[in-house]
C-alpha positions as CSV (number, residue, x, y, z in Angstrom):
1,Q,20.5,7.6,1.0
2,C,17.4,8.4,-1.0
3,M,14.9,11.0,0.2
4,G,16.3,10.6,3.7
5,A,15.9,6.8,3.6
6,S,18.8,4.5,4.2
7,L,19.3,1.9,1.4
8,E,20.0,-0.9,4.0
9,K,17.6,0.2,6.7
10,N,14.6,1.3,4.6
11,V,14.7,0.6,0.9
12,K,16.0,-3.0,0.8
13,P,13.5,-4.2,3.5
14,M,10.6,-2.4,1.8
15,V,11.5,-3.9,-1.6
16,Q,11.8,-7.4,-0.1
17,W,8.4,-6.9,1.6
18,L,6.7,-5.8,-1.6
19,K,8.1,-9.0,-3.3
20,E,6.8,-11.1,-0.5
21,L,3.4,-9.6,-1.2
22,G,3.6,-10.9,-4.7
23,T,5.2,-8.2,-6.8
24,D,8.1,-8.7,-9.2
25,D,11.1,-6.4,-9.8
26,S,9.4,-4.5,-12.6
27,Q,6.3,-3.7,-10.5
28,V,8.5,-2.6,-7.5
29,A,10.5,-0.3,-9.7
30,Q,7.4,1.2,-11.4
31,T,5.8,1.7,-8.0
32,I,8.8,3.5,-6.6
33,V,9.1,5.7,-9.7
34,K,5.4,6.5,-9.5
35,F,5.4,7.2,-5.8
36,S,9.0,7.8,-4.7
37,I,8.1,8.9,-1.1
38,L,7.3,5.2,-0.5
39,V,11.0,4.5,0.2
40,A,10.9,6.9,3.1
41,L,7.8,5.4,4.8
42,D,8.5,3.1,7.8
43,L,7.8,-0.5,7.0
44,E,6.8,-1.7,10.4
45,A,5.0,1.4,11.7
46,N,3.3,2.5,8.5
47,L,3.3,0.1,5.5
48,K,2.6,-3.3,7.1
49,P,-0.3,-2.0,9.3
50,K,-2.0,-0.4,6.4
51,V,-1.9,-3.6,4.3
52,E,-3.3,-5.5,7.3
53,T,-6.1,-3.0,7.4
54,L,-6.9,-3.7,3.8
55,R,-6.8,-7.4,4.5
56,R,-9.2,-7.0,7.4
57,Y,-11.7,-5.5,5.0
58,A,-11.7,-8.8,3.1
59,F,-9.3,-7.8,0.3
60,T,-7.3,-10.7,-1.0
61,D,-3.5,-10.4,-1.2
62,D,-3.8,-10.2,-5.0
63,Q,-6.3,-7.3,-4.8
64,V,-4.0,-5.5,-2.3
65,V,-1.0,-5.9,-4.6
66,R,-2.9,-4.7,-7.6
67,A,-4.2,-1.7,-5.7
68,L,-0.7,-0.8,-4.4
69,M,0.8,-1.1,-7.8
70,S,-1.8,1.1,-9.4
71,E,-2.3,3.5,-6.4
72,P,0.7,3.3,-4.1
73,R,-0.3,6.6,-2.4
74,I,-2.8,4.5,-0.5
75,L,0.1,3.8,1.8
76,S,0.7,7.4,2.5
77,Y,-2.9,7.9,3.9
78,S,-3.2,8.2,7.7
79,S,-4.5,5.0,9.3
80,K,-7.5,7.0,10.4
81,R,-8.3,8.2,6.9
82,L,-7.9,4.7,5.4
83,E,-10.1,3.1,8.1
84,H,-12.7,5.8,7.6
85,R,-12.9,5.4,3.8
86,L,-13.1,1.7,4.0
87,G,-15.7,1.9,6.8
88,V,-17.9,4.2,4.8
89,L,-17.7,2.0,1.7
90,K,-18.5,-1.1,3.7
91,A,-21.5,0.5,5.4
92,S,-22.9,1.7,2.1
93,G,-22.4,-1.8,0.5
94,L,-20.0,-0.5,-2.1
95,L,-16.8,-2.1,-0.8
96,N,-17.3,-5.3,-2.7
97,K,-18.2,-3.6,-5.9
98,L,-15.1,-1.4,-6.2
99,S,-11.4,-2.0,-6.7
100,L,-9.1,-0.3,-4.2
101,G,-7.6,1.9,-6.8
102,S,-10.9,3.3,-7.9
103,F,-12.0,4.8,-4.6
104,M,-8.9,5.6,-2.6
105,P,-7.5,8.7,-4.4
């Protein structure tokens, strides 16, 4: 167990999912070191829906991966907070001009 997360139930599926998004072992390790609470977040209820939210706002998979690697705390935001920030940026015309990592902290 790590931070209350089961290796088999939480950590391995999350690592596999990150790899499926396009990360490599080094990126996954750096992200977990940078934001260790990530291993305790629920993959189905928390992580996947937030990545889908980012995709709905026209971010490519590559942009999502780069943002998650540089600012993994995006995944800890409530869905409401994430939607609000993205909505404000889209309404103001700034969404296409910024990278995810530069406006989400």
